[in-house]
C-alpha positions, 0 to 999 in steps of 0.5 A: 797360636789360633791351632793351639787356642782352638785345641785348648777352648776344644779340650775344655768343651769336652770335659765340660760336656759340650760335645757339638761344640767341642767338635767344631773347635777341634776340627777348626783347630785340625784344619789350621797350621800348628806344631805336629804334636798338636795334631796328636793331641787334637785326634785324642779329643776327637776321639773322646767326642766320639766315645761320648757320642757312642761311636767307638769305632770312630773314636778308635780311628782318632786314638790310633792316629794320635798314637802314631802322632805322638810317637813320630812327634816324641810326645809320650803325653799324647801317646801314652794317652791314646794307648790307655783310651785305645784299651777303655772308652772315654768317659767324662769324669764324675764330678764333671757329669754331676754339675747342674746347668 
């Protein structure tokens, strides 16, 4: 359960632009025991972190791993997202990037 919670929290931090916090949560989630499909989803979010940081090479490694895990775990949501992100770098939605903090 903790791995799922940290993944969900990390994903929300990615969306809100808190990249360093997201990275920390996602790494902690990956270190915990959780279902196999979750690992693919975590890899997608870690790829987004790297895309936002401008490190496309690292992002691609995460997306490739997410694609592999998603296919192995029969999680089309994860593998489909990884396929899309392999083609086009992640960008936060405009409505989120224009929010004042």
